[in-house]
ROSE-4610 file (N, C-alpha, C; in Angstrom, 1 decimal, always signed):
// ROSE-4610
residu = [M/M/M/K/K/K/I/I/I/L/L/L/L/L/L/L/L/L/E/E/E/D/D/D/D/D/D/A/A/A/T/T/T/L/L/L/S/S/S/V/V/V/E/E/E/I/I/I/E/E/E/K/K/K/Y/Y/Y/F/F/F/N/N/N/S/S/S/K/K/K/N/N/N/I/I/I/N/N/N/C/C/C/H/H/H/C/C/C/V/V/V/H/H/H/D/D/D/G/G/G/D/D/D/T/T/T/A/A/A/E/E/E/K/K/K/N/N/N/Y/Y/Y/K/K/K/K/K/K/D/D/D/L/L/L/Y/Y/Y/D/D/D/L/L/L/V/V/V/I/I/I/L/L/L/D/D/D/I/I/I/N/N/N/V/V/V/P/P/P/G/G/G/K/K/K/K/K/K/G/G/G/V/V/V/E/E/E/V/V/V/C/C/C/E/E/E/A/A/A/I/I/I/R/R/R/T/T/T/I/I/I/D/D/D/Q/Q/Q/N/N/N/I/I/I/P/P/P/I/I/I/L/L/L/M/M/M/L/L/L/T/T/T/A/A/A/F/F/F/G/G/G/E/E/E/I/I/I/T/T/T/D/D/D/K/K/K/L/L/L/S/S/S/A/A/A/F/F/F/N/N/N/K/K/K/G/G/G/A/A/A/D/D/D/D/D/D/Y/Y/Y/L/L/L/I/I/I/K/K/K/P/P/P/F/F/F/H/H/H/F/F/F/E/E/E/E/E/E/L/L/L/N/N/N/A/A/A/R/R/R/V/V/V/N/N/N/A/A/A/L/L/L/L/L/L/K/K/K/R/R/R/K/K/K/H/H/H/P/P/P/E/E/E/T/T/T/V/V/V/E/E/E/A/A/A/D/D/D/I/I/I/V/V/V/V/V/V/A/A/A/D/D/D/L/L/L/V/V/V/I/I/I/S/S/S/N/N/N/T/T/T/E/E/E/M/M/M/K/K/K/V/V/V/F/F/F/R/R/R/A/A/A/N/N/N/K/K/K/E/E/E/V/V/V/I/I/I/L/L/L/T/T/T/P/P/P/K/K/K/E/E/E/F/F/F/K/K/K/L/L/L/L/L/L/S/S/S/I/I/I/L/L/L/A/A/A/I/I/I/A/A/A/N/N/N/G/G/G/R/R/R/I/I/I/V/V/V/S/S/S/K/K/K/N/N/N/T/T/T/I/I/I/S/S/S/E/E/E/K/K/K/L/L/L/W/W/W/D/D/D/Y/Y/Y/Q/Q/Q/I/I/I/I/I/I/T/T/T/N/N/N/Q/Q/Q/N/N/N/T/T/T/I/I/I/E/E/E/V/V/V/Y/Y/Y/I/I/I/N/N/N/S/S/S/L/L/L/R/R/R/K/K/K/K/K/K/I/I/I/D/D/D/K/K/K/N/N/N/S/S/S/E/E/E/V/V/V/K/K/K/L/L/L/I/I/I/H/H/H/T/T/T/K/K/K/V/V/V/G/G/G/Y/Y/Y/G/G/G/Y/Y/Y/F/F/F/L/L/L/K/K/K/A/A/A/D/D/D/K/K/K]
num = [1/1/1/2/2/2/3/3/3/4/4/4/5/5/5/6/6/6/7/7/7/8/8/8/9/9/9/10/10/10/11/11/11/12/12/12/13/13/13/14/14/14/15/15/15/16/16/16/17/17/17/18/18/18/19/19/19/20/20/20/21/21/21/22/22/22/23/23/23/24/24/24/25/25/25/26/26/26/27/27/27/28/28/28/29/29/29/30/30/30/31/31/31/32/32/32/33/33/33/34/34/34/35/35/35/36/36/36/37/37/37/38/38/38/39/39/39/40/40/40/41/41/41/42/42/42/43/43/43/44/44/44/45/45/45/46/46/46/47/47/47/48/48/48/49/49/49/50/50/50/51/51/51/52/52/52/53/53/53/54/54/54/55/55/55/56/56/56/57/57/57/58/58/58/59/59/59/60/60/60/61/61/61/62/62/62/63/63/63/64/64/64/65/65/65/66/66/66/67/67/67/68/68/68/69/69/69/70/70/70/71/71/71/72/72/72/73/73/73/74/74/74/75/75/75/76/76/76/77/77/77/78/78/78/79/79/79/80/80/80/81/81/81/82/82/82/83/83/83/84/84/84/85/85/85/86/86/86/87/87/87/88/88/88/89/89/89/90/90/90/91/91/91/92/92/92/93/93/93/94/94/94/95/95/95/96/96/96/97/97/97/98/98/98/99/99/99/100/100/100/101/101/101/102/102/102/103/103/103/104/104/104/105/105/105/106/106/106/107/107/107/108/108/108/109/109/109/110/110/110/111/111/111/112/112/112/113/113/113/114/114/114/115/115/115/116/116/116/117/117/117/118/118/118/119/119/119/120/120/120/121/121/121/122/122/122/123/123/123/124/124/124/125/125/125/126/126/126/127/127/127/128/128/128/129/129/129/130/130/130/131/131/131/132/132/132/133/133/133/134/134/134/135/135/135/136/136/136/137/137/137/138/138/138/139/139/139/140/140/140/141/141/141/142/142/142/143/143/143/144/144/144/145/145/145/146/146/146/147/147/147/148/148/148/149/149/149/150/150/150/151/151/151/152/152/152/153/153/153/154/154/154/155/155/155/156/156/156/157/157/157/158/158/158/159/159/159/160/160/160/161/161/161/162/162/162/163/163/163/164/164/164/165/165/165/166/166/166/167/167/167/168/168/168/169/169/169/170/170/170/171/171/171/172/172/172/173/173/173/174/174/174/175/175/175/176/176/176/177/177/177/178/178/178/179/179/179/180/180/180/181/181/181/182/182/182/183/183/183/184/184/184/185/185/185/186/186/186/187/187/187/188/188/188/189/189/189/190/190/190/191/191/191/192/192/192/193/193/193/194/194/194/195/195/195/196/196/196/197/197/197/198/198/198/199/199/199/200/200/200/201/201/201/202/202/202/203/203/203/204/204/204/205/205/205/206/206/206/207/207/207/208/208/208/209/209/209/210/210/210/211/211/211/212/212/212/213/213/213/214/214/214/215/215/215/216/216/216/217/217/217/218/218/218/219/219/219/220/220/220/221/221/221/222/222/222/223/223/223/224/224/224/225/225/225]
x = [+2.1/+2.6/+3.6/+4.0/+5.3/+6.2/+7.4/+8.5/+9.5/+9.9/+10.9/+12.3/+13.3/+14.4/+15.7/+16.3/+17.4/+18.6/+19.4/+20.7/+21.8/+22.8/+23.6/+24.6/+24.5/+25.5/+24.7/+25.0/+24.4/+24.0/+25.0/+24.8/+24.1/+24.0/+22.9/+21.5/+21.7/+20.1/+19.4/+20.1/+19.4/+19.0/+20.0/+19.5/+18.5/+18.6/+17.3/+16.0/+16.1/+14.9/+14.3/+15.4/+14.9/+14.2/+14.7/+14.3/+13.0/+12.7/+11.3/+10.2/+10.8/+9.8/+9.6/+10.4/+10.0/+9.0/+8.9/+7.6/+6.4/+6.7/+5.2/+5.2/+6.4/+6.6/+7.4/+6.8/+7.1/+8.1/+9.2/+10.6/+10.9/+11.0/+11.4/+12.7/+13.7/+15.3/+15.6/+16.1/+17.0/+18.3/+19.2/+20.5/+21.2/+20.3/+20.9/+19.6/+19.9/+18.9/+17.9/+18.5/+17.4/+16.4/+16.9/+16.0/+14.9/+15.2/+14.5/+13.5/+13.8/+12.8/+11.8/+12.5/+11.5/+10.3/+11.0/+10.0/+9.0/+9.4/+8.4/+7.3/+7.7/+6.5/+5.7/+6.0/+5.1/+4.5/+4.8/+4.2/+3.7/+3.1/+2.5/+3.3/+3.8/+4.5/+4.1/+4.3/+3.6/+5.0/+6.2/+7.1/+8.5/+9.4/+10.8/+11.9/+13.0/+13.9/+15.2/+15.9/+17.0/+18.4/+19.4/+20.8/+21.2/+22.1/+22.6/+23.4/+24.5/+25.5/+25.3/+24.8/+24.6/+24.9/+25.0/+25.3/+24.0/+24.4/+23.1/+22.8/+21.5/+21.1/+21.2/+21.6/+22.0/+20.6/+20.8/+19.5/+18.7/+19.4/+18.6/+18.1/+18.8/+18.0/+16.8/+17.0/+15.7/+14.7/+15.2/+13.9/+13.3/+14.1/+13.3/+12.4/+12.8/+12.1/+10.7/+10.7/+9.5/+8.7/+9.3/+8.4/+7.6/+8.4/+7.3/+6.1/+6.1/+5.1/+4.1/+4.7/+3.8/+4.5/+3.8/+4.1/+4.0/+3.5/+3.0/+3.8/+4.3/+4.7/+6.2/+6.3/+7.2/+8.7/+9.8/+10.9/+12.1/+12.7/+13.7/+15.0/+16.0/+17.6/+18.3/+19.3/+20.3/+21.7/+22.5/+23.8/+25.1/+26.0/+27.2/+27.9/+27.4/+28.0/+26.9/+27.7/+27.0/+26.9/+27.8/+27.6/+26.4/+26.5/+25.1/+24.8/+25.6/+25.4/+24.6/+25.2/+24.3/+23.1/+22.7/+21.3/+20.6/+21.0/+20.3/+20.0/+20.9/+20.7/+19.5/+19.4/+18.3/+17.0/+17.1/+15.8/+15.3/+16.0/+15.5/+15.1/+15.6/+14.8/+13.7/+13.3/+11.8/+11.9/+13.3/+13.3/+12.6/+12.1/+11.3/+12.3/+13.2/+14.0/+15.4/+16.4/+17.6/+18.0/+18.9/+19.6/+21.0/+21.9/+23.3/+23.8/+24.7/+25.2/+26.3/+26.6/+25.7/+24.7/+23.6/+22.5/+21.8/+21.2/+20.4/+19.0/+18.6/+17.6/+16.2/+16.3/+15.3/+15.1/+16.1/+15.9/+15.3/+15.8/+15.1/+14.0/+13.4/+12.0/+11.2/+11.8/+11.0/+10.8/+11.8/+11.7/+10.6/+10.7/+9.6/+8.2/+8.0/+6.7/+6.2/+7.2/+6.9/+6.5/+7.2/+6.5/+5.4/+5.1/+3.9/+2.6/+2.9/+2.0/+1.7/+2.4/+2.2/+1.5/+1.9/+1.3/-0.3/-0.7/-2.1/-2.5/-2.7/-2.8/-4.3/-4.3/-5.6/-6.8/-6.2/-7.2/-6.7/-7.8/-7.6/-7.8/-6.8/-7.1/-7.6/-8.2/-8.9/-7.5/-7.9/-6.8/-6.3/-5.0/-4.2/-3.7/-4.0/-3.9/-2.5/-1.9/-0.6/-0.5/-0.9/-0.7/-1.3/-0.5/-1.0/-0.7/-0.2/+0.1/-1.3/-1.5/-2.6/-1.9/-2.3/-1.8/-3.3/-3.5/-5.0/-4.9/-5.1/-4.9/-6.0/-6.9/-8.2/-7.5/-6.8/-6.0/-4.8/-3.9/-2.5/-1.9/-2.2/-1.5/-1.3/-0.1/+0.0/-0.1/-0.7/-0.7/+0.0/+1.0/+1.2/+1.1/+0.4/-0.2/-1.2/-1.9/-2.6/-2.1/-0.8/+0.0/+0.3/+0.3/+0.5/+2.0/+2.4/+3.7/+3.9/+4.6/+4.8/+5.9/+5.5/+6.4/+6.4/+7.5/+7.5/+6.6/+6.1/+5.4/+6.3/+7.4/+8.0/+8.0/+8.3/+8.2/+6.7/+5.9/+4.5/+4.1/+4.7/+4.5/+5.4/+6.6/+7.4/+6.6/+6.2/+5.7/+4.3/+3.5/+2.4/+2.7/+3.8/+4.3/+4.7/+5.4/+5.4/+4.2/+3.2/+2.0/+1.2/+1.1/+0.2/+0.7/+1.9/+2.7/+2.0/+1.5/+0.9/+1.9/+3.1/+4.0/+5.2/+5.0/+5.6/+6.9/+7.9/+9.2/+9.0/+9.5/+9.5/+10.9/+11.3/+12.8/+13.3/+14.6/+14.9/+14.6/+14.7/+14.1/+12.8/+12.0/+10.5/+10.2/+11.0/+10.7/+10.9/+12.0/+12.6/+11.7/+11.1/+10.2/+8.8/+8.5/+7.4/+7.5/+8.6/+8.9/+9.2/+9.7/+10.0/+9.1/+8.5/+7.8/+8.5/+9.6/+10.3/+11.6/+12.5/+13.4/+14.6/+15.2/+16.5/+17.4/+18.7/+19.8/+20.1/+19.5/+19.5/+20.8/+21.2/+22.5/+22.3/+23.2/+23.3/+22.7/+23.0/+22.5/+21.0/+20.7/+19.4/+18.2/+17.9/+16.8/+17.0/+18.4/+18.6/+18.6/+18.8/+18.6/+17.2/+16.3/+14.8/+14.3/+14.6/+14.2/+14.8/+16.1/+16.6/+15.8/+15.6/+14.9/+13.4/+12.7/+11.4/+11.4/+12.5/+12.6/+12.6/+13.4/+13.3/+12.2/+11.2/+9.8/+8.8/+9.0/+7.9/+8.4/+9.5/+9.9/+10.8/+11.4/+12.2/+11.8/+10.5/+10.1/+9.1/+9.0/+8.2/+8.7/+8.4/+8.9/+8.6/+7.5/+7.2/+7.7/+8.6/+9.5/+8.4/+8.1/+7.4/+8.0/+9.3/+10.1/+11.3/+11.3/+12.3/+13.0/+14.3/+15.0/+15.6/+15.2/+15.6/+16.9/+18.2/+19.4/+19.4/+19.7/+19.8/+18.6/+17.6/+16.1/+15.5/+15.1/+14.5/+14.1/+13.1/+12.2/+10.9/+10.2/+8.8/+8.3/+6.9/+6.2/+5.6/+5.9/+5.3/+5.3/+4.6/+4.7/+5.5/+6.5/+7.6/+6.9/+7.0/+6.3/+7.6]
y = [+43.0/+42.1/+41.6/+40.5/+39.8/+39.2/+39.3/+38.8/+38.1/+36.8/+36.2/+36.2/+37.0/+37.1/+36.0/+35.2/+34.4/+35.5/+35.9/+36.7/+36.6/+35.8/+35.8/+37.1/+38.1/+39.3/+40.1/+40.4/+41.2/+42.7/+43.3/+44.8/+44.7/+43.9/+43.8/+43.6/+42.6/+42.3/+43.3/+44.0/+45.2/+46.5/+46.6/+47.8/+47.2/+45.8/+45.3/+45.5/+45.0/+45.2/+46.6/+47.6/+49.0/+49.3/+49.1/+49.4/+49.3/+47.8/+47.3/+47.7/+47.9/+48.6/+50.2/+50.7/+52.2/+52.1/+50.9/+51.0/+50.2/+50.1/+49.4/+47.8/+47.3/+46.2/+45.1/+44.2/+43.5/+42.5/+42.8/+41.9/+41.4/+39.9/+39.1/+38.3/+38.7/+38.2/+37.3/+36.1/+35.3/+34.9/+34.2/+34.3/+32.9/+31.8/+30.3/+29.7/+28.8/+28.1/+27.1/+26.6/+25.7/+26.8/+27.8/+28.7/+29.3/+29.4/+30.1/+29.1/+27.7/+26.7/+26.4/+26.6/+26.5/+27.5/+28.8/+30.0/+29.7/+29.4/+29.4/+28.3/+27.4/+26.2/+26.7/+27.6/+28.1/+29.4/+30.1/+31.7/+31.6/+32.7/+33.0/+33.9/+34.0/+34.8/+35.0/+36.2/+36.5/+36.1/+36.2/+35.9/+35.8/+35.0/+34.7/+34.9/+35.5/+35.8/+35.0/+34.1/+33.3/+33.8/+34.0/+33.9/+32.5/+32.4/+31.0/+30.2/+31.1/+30.7/+31.3/+30.5/+30.8/+29.5/+29.4/+28.8/+27.7/+26.3/+25.5/+25.1/+24.8/+24.5/+25.6/+25.4/+26.3/+26.9/+28.0/+28.7/+28.0/+26.9/+26.3/+25.1/+24.6/+23.5/+23.9/+25.4/+25.8/+26.0/+26.3/+26.7/+25.3/+24.2/+22.9/+22.7/+22.7/+22.3/+23.3/+24.6/+25.5/+24.8/+24.6/+24.0/+22.9/+22.0/+20.8/+21.2/+22.3/+22.9/+23.7/+24.7/+25.6/+25.8/+25.3/+25.3/+26.8/+27.9/+28.8/+30.2/+30.3/+31.1/+31.7/+33.1/+33.5/+33.4/+32.8/+32.9/+33.4/+34.4/+35.2/+34.6/+34.2/+33.9/+35.3/+35.4/+36.3/+35.4/+35.8/+35.1/+36.2/+35.9/+36.5/+36.0/+34.8/+34.0/+34.2/+34.0/+34.5/+33.4/+32.2/+31.1/+30.4/+29.8/+29.4/+28.3/+27.4/+26.2/+26.4/+27.6/+28.2/+28.7/+29.3/+29.7/+28.4/+27.6/+26.2/+25.5/+25.4/+24.6/+25.5/+26.5/+27.4/+27.1/+27.4/+27.1/+25.8/+24.8/+23.1/+23.1/+23.7/+23.4/+24.5/+25.2/+25.9/+27.5/+28.0/+29.6/+30.0/+31.4/+32.0/+32.9/+33.5/+34.6/+34.7/+35.1/+35.5/+37.1/+37.4/+38.7/+38.4/+39.2/+38.9/+40.3/+40.1/+40.9/+41.4/+43.0/+43.9/+44.1/+45.0/+45.2/+46.7/+47.2/+48.5/+47.8/+48.7/+48.2/+48.2/+49.5/+49.8/+48.6/+48.0/+46.7/+45.4/+45.4/+44.3/+44.6/+45.8/+46.2/+45.9/+46.1/+45.9/+44.3/+43.4/+42.4/+41.4/+42.2/+41.7/+42.0/+43.3/+43.6/+42.6/+42.4/+42.0/+40.4/+39.9/+38.4/+38.4/+39.5/+39.4/+39.6/+40.5/+40.7/+39.3/+38.8/+37.2/+36.4/+36.5/+35.6/+36.1/+37.1/+37.8/+38.4/+37.6/+38.2/+39.0/+40.1/+40.9/+40.2/+39.5/+38.8/+37.4/+36.7/+35.4/+35.1/+34.6/+34.3/+32.7/+32.5/+31.1/+30.0/+28.6/+27.7/+27.6/+27.3/+27.3/+25.9/+25.1/+24.0/+23.8/+23.3/+23.0/+21.6/+20.8/+19.4/+18.9/+17.9/+17.5/+18.2/+19.2/+20.5/+21.3/+21.1/+22.0/+23.2/+24.5/+25.5/+26.1/+25.6/+25.9/+27.3/+28.4/+29.7/+29.8/+29.0/+29.2/+28.4/+27.5/+26.7/+27.0/+27.7/+27.9/+26.6/+25.8/+24.5/+24.2/+23.3/+22.8/+21.2/+20.7/+19.3/+18.9/+17.9/+17.2/+16.0/+15.5/+14.2/+13.8/+14.7/+14.5/+14.3/+14.6/+14.6/+15.8/+16.4/+17.6/+17.6/+18.9/+19.2/+20.6/+20.3/+21.4/+22.3/+23.7/+24.8/+25.8/+26.7/+27.9/+28.7/+30.1/+31.1/+31.6/+31.8/+32.3/+31.4/+30.3/+29.0/+29.1/+29.1/+29.3/+30.5/+31.6/+32.7/+32.7/+32.2/+32.1/+31.1/+30.0/+28.8/+29.7/+30.5/+31.0/+32.0/+32.8/+34.0/+33.0/+31.9/+31.1/+30.7/+30.2/+29.6/+30.7/+31.9/+33.0/+33.4/+33.0/+33.6/+32.6/+31.7/+30.7/+30.4/+29.9/+29.2/+30.2/+31.7/+32.8/+32.6/+33.2/+33.4/+34.6/+34.2/+35.2/+35.4/+36.9/+37.2/+37.0/+37.2/+37.4/+38.7/+39.6/+40.9/+41.2/+40.6/+40.3/+39.6/+38.3/+37.7/+38.3/+39.1/+39.9/+40.7/+41.5/+42.6/+42.0/+41.1/+40.4/+39.6/+39.2/+38.4/+39.4/+40.5/+41.6/+42.8/+43.4/+44.4/+45.8/+45.8/+47.1/+46.8/+48.0/+47.9/+47.2/+46.3/+45.7/+45.1/+45.3/+44.5/+43.1/+42.3/+41.0/+40.1/+39.6/+38.7/+37.7/+37.8/+36.9/+35.6/+34.9/+33.4/+33.3/+34.4/+34.4/+33.7/+34.1/+33.9/+32.1/+31.7/+30.4/+29.6/+30.1/+29.3/+28.9/+29.9/+29.5/+28.7/+28.9/+27.8/+26.7/+26.4/+25.0/+24.3/+25.1/+24.6/+24.0/+25.0/+24.6/+23.5/+23.4/+22.0/+20.9/+21.0/+19.6/+19.1/+20.1/+19.6/+19.5/+20.1/+20.0/+19.0/+18.8/+17.9/+17.0/+16.8/+15.7/+14.2/+14.1/+12.7/+12.5/+13.5/+13.2/+13.2/+12.1/+12.1/+13.4/+14.1/+15.5/+16.6/+17.0/+18.3/+19.4/+20.4/+21.6/+22.8/+23.0/+24.3/+24.2/+25.2/+25.3/+26.4/+26.5/+27.7/+27.9/+29.4/+29.8/+30.5/+29.9/+30.6/+31.8/+33.1/+34.3/+34.9/+34.4/+35.3/+34.8/+33.8/+33.5/+32.2/+32.1/+30.6/+30.8/+29.3/+29.3/+28.2/+28.0/+26.9/+26.3/+24.8/+24.3/+22.7/+22.0/+20.6/+20.2/+19.5/+19.2/+18.0/+17.9/+16.9/+16.4]
z = [+319.8/+319.3/+320.2/+320.0/+320.8/+320.2/+320.1/+319.6/+320.4/+320.2/+320.8/+320.1/+320.7/+320.5/+320.9/+320.2/+320.8/+320.1/+321.0/+320.7/+322.0/+321.8/+323.0/+323.1/+322.2/+322.3/+323.3/+324.4/+325.2/+324.9/+324.2/+323.8/+322.6/+321.6/+320.5/+320.7/+321.8/+322.2/+322.9/+323.6/+324.4/+323.4/+322.7/+321.3/+320.7/+320.3/+319.6/+320.4/+321.5/+322.5/+322.5/+322.8/+322.9/+321.7/+320.6/+319.3/+319.0/+319.1/+319.0/+320.2/+321.3/+322.2/+321.9/+321.1/+320.8/+320.0/+319.1/+318.2/+319.0/+320.1/+321.0/+320.7/+320.4/+320.1/+321.4/+322.0/+323.2/+322.6/+323.0/+322.4/+323.6/+323.7/+324.7/+324.3/+325.0/+324.7/+325.7/+324.8/+325.6/+325.0/+325.8/+325.5/+324.8/+325.0/+324.6/+323.9/+323.3/+322.4/+323.3/+324.5/+325.4/+325.8/+326.2/+327.1/+325.9/+324.9/+323.6/+323.5/+323.1/+323.1/+324.2/+325.3/+326.5/+326.4/+326.5/+326.5/+325.1/+324.1/+323.1/+323.4/+323.9/+324.3/+325.4/+326.3/+327.4/+326.9/+326.1/+325.7/+324.2/+324.0/+322.7/+322.3/+320.7/+320.0/+318.8/+318.1/+316.7/+315.8/+316.3/+315.5/+316.2/+315.6/+316.3/+315.4/+316.1/+315.6/+316.3/+315.3/+316.1/+315.5/+316.5/+316.1/+315.8/+314.8/+314.7/+315.5/+315.9/+316.8/+318.0/+318.9/+320.1/+321.3/+322.7/+323.6/+323.5/+323.7/+324.0/+322.6/+322.5/+321.0/+320.1/+319.0/+318.0/+317.3/+316.7/+316.3/+315.4/+314.4/+313.4/+314.2/+315.4/+316.0/+316.6/+317.1/+317.8/+316.8/+315.5/+314.6/+314.0/+314.0/+313.9/+314.8/+316.1/+317.1/+317.2/+316.9/+317.0/+315.8/+314.5/+313.3/+313.6/+314.5/+315.0/+315.7/+316.2/+317.1/+316.2/+315.4/+314.7/+313.4/+312.4/+311.1/+310.5/+311.1/+310.4/+311.1/+312.2/+312.9/+312.0/+311.8/+310.9/+312.0/+311.1/+311.9/+311.0/+311.5/+310.8/+311.6/+310.7/+311.2/+311.2/+312.2/+312.2/+311.9/+311.2/+311.1/+310.6/+311.3/+310.7/+309.7/+309.0/+308.0/+306.8/+305.6/+304.2/+303.4/+303.8/+303.0/+302.7/+301.3/+301.1/+301.8/+302.4/+303.0/+304.3/+305.0/+306.4/+305.7/+304.9/+304.3/+304.2/+303.5/+303.0/+304.4/+305.3/+306.6/+307.2/+307.4/+308.0/+307.4/+306.0/+305.4/+305.2/+305.2/+305.6/+307.0/+307.9/+309.1/+309.3/+308.6/+308.6/+308.5/+308.5/+308.7/+307.4/+307.5/+306.3/+305.9/+306.6/+306.0/+307.0/+306.3/+307.2/+307.1/+308.0/+307.9/+308.3/+307.6/+307.8/+308.7/+309.7/+310.5/+309.9/+310.0/+311.1/+309.9/+310.5/+309.9/+310.4/+309.5/+310.1/+310.9/+311.8/+312.7/+311.8/+310.8/+309.9/+308.9/+308.7/+307.7/+308.6/+309.6/+310.5/+310.9/+311.0/+311.1/+309.9/+308.8/+307.6/+307.2/+307.6/+307.3/+308.3/+309.5/+310.4/+310.2/+309.4/+308.9/+307.8/+306.8/+305.6/+306.1/+306.9/+307.3/+308.1/+308.9/+309.5/+308.5/+307.4/+306.5/+305.6/+305.5/+304.9/+305.5/+306.9/+307.7/+307.6/+307.8/+308.0/+306.7/+305.3/+304.3/+304.4/+303.4/+303.4/+302.6/+301.5/+300.7/+300.4/+300.1/+299.8/+298.4/+297.6/+296.2/+296.1/+294.9/+294.4/+294.6/+294.6/+294.8/+293.5/+293.1/+292.0/+291.7/+290.7/+290.2/+289.1/+289.0/+288.1/+288.1/+287.0/+287.2/+288.2/+289.0/+290.3/+291.3/+291.2/+292.5/+292.7/+294.0/+294.3/+295.4/+295.1/+296.1/+296.6/+297.8/+298.6/+299.3/+298.7/+299.5/+300.7/+300.4/+301.6/+303.0/+302.8/+303.9/+303.9/+303.1/+303.2/+303.3/+302.3/+302.3/+300.9/+300.7/+299.2/+299.2/+298.2/+298.0/+296.5/+296.3/+295.5/+295.4/+294.3/+294.2/+295.4/+295.6/+296.9/+298.4/+298.4/+299.6/+300.2/+301.2/+301.7/+301.5/+301.1/+301.0/+302.2/+303.2/+304.2/+303.6/+303.6/+303.1/+304.3/+304.2/+305.4/+304.7/+305.1/+304.5/+303.4/+303.6/+302.5/+301.2/+301.5/+300.3/+299.7/+300.5/+300.0/+299.1/+299.7/+298.7/+297.5/+297.4/+296.3/+295.1/+295.8/+295.1/+294.3/+295.0/+294.4/+293.6/+293.5/+292.4/+291.3/+291.2/+290.0/+289.3/+290.4/+290.0/+289.3/+289.7/+289.0/+287.7/+287.6/+286.4/+285.1/+285.6/+284.6/+283.4/+283.7/+282.9/+282.4/+282.6/+281.9/+283.0/+282.5/+283.2/+284.4/+285.4/+286.4/+286.8/+286.7/+286.9/+288.3/+288.8/+289.9/+290.8/+289.8/+290.4/+290.9/+290.0/+290.3/+291.4/+291.7/+292.8/+294.0/+294.0/+295.1/+295.8/+294.7/+294.7/+295.6/+295.1/+295.7/+296.8/+297.2/+298.6/+299.4/+299.2/+300.4/+299.9/+301.0/+300.7/+300.7/+300.3/+300.3/+299.5/+299.2/+298.3/+298.9/+298.5/+299.0/+298.0/+298.4/+297.6/+298.0/+297.2/+297.5/+297.1/+297.8/+297.5/+296.4/+295.6/+294.2/+294.5/+295.7/+296.0/+296.5/+296.9/+297.9/+297.2/+296.0/+295.1/+294.8/+294.5/+294.1/+295.3/+296.7/+297.8/+298.1/+297.7/+297.9/+296.8/+295.7/+294.4/+294.8/+295.3/+295.4/+296.6/+297.8/+298.7/+298.4/+297.5/+297.1/+296.3/+295.5/+294.5/+295.1/+296.3/+296.9/+297.6/+298.0/+298.5/+297.4/+296.3/+295.3/+294.3/+293.8/+292.7/+293.0/+294.1/+294.4/+294.1/+294.6/+294.7/+293.5/+292.4/+291.4/+290.1/+289.3/+288.0/+287.1/+287.2/+286.3/+287.2/+286.6/+287.2/+286.9/+288.0/+287.7/+287.8/+288.7/+288.7/+287.8/+286.8/+285.8/+285.8/+285.3/+285.5/+283.9/+283.6/+282.0/+282.4/+282.2/+282.6/+281.8/+282.8/+282.5/+282.4/+283.0/+282.6/+284.1/+284.4/+285.7/+286.0/+286.5/+286.8/+286.4/+286.2/+285.9/+286.5/+286.3/+286.9/+285.7/+285.5/+284.2/+284.3/+284.0/+284.1/+282.7/+283.3/+282.1/+281.5/+280.3/+279.2/+278.6]
């Protein structure tokens, strides 16, 4: 497995490289956004880790550029900021997950493994249809009113979680457990960020809204009649 790491902190980048190398993972580190984008275009990677605040192109700009090339490559953002606007910016550019500094390497590794598992699912479920929304698990694509909606792997997983519930309310805790394959204390805003990002792509241009909130309980997917 090969990871592209964009991190301008020399000490941290070396530590991350050593950690992944100890697990027999090839971690290629670069220190500015322009170099990261160039390297991605000329080599093959299984996953990308991008720090947001770096010299040259910022991490979110590199993320956006990579998404124009590959819609499926897992992208994890590293950030020293916890504001919801920073998270939304990353998700809107195509990021699948984010990790706030400082962090434990074990958590970084767990998030990487979770993203890779979702990229290579063990089983393929039947397609799911809700109103004019079609979730094609065979093609890993989503269509609304016969038009493809481009989702990140994490957004696709979240939408599938809501669809499989068949109109039942799914709590934030349940969503968190299913989106991450390990125990994690999720920031209060995290699930809301994913839901808001998904709403913009699924419901924004449609009169019939599908993603709903039950305040104090969770979220559900159902045609709004």
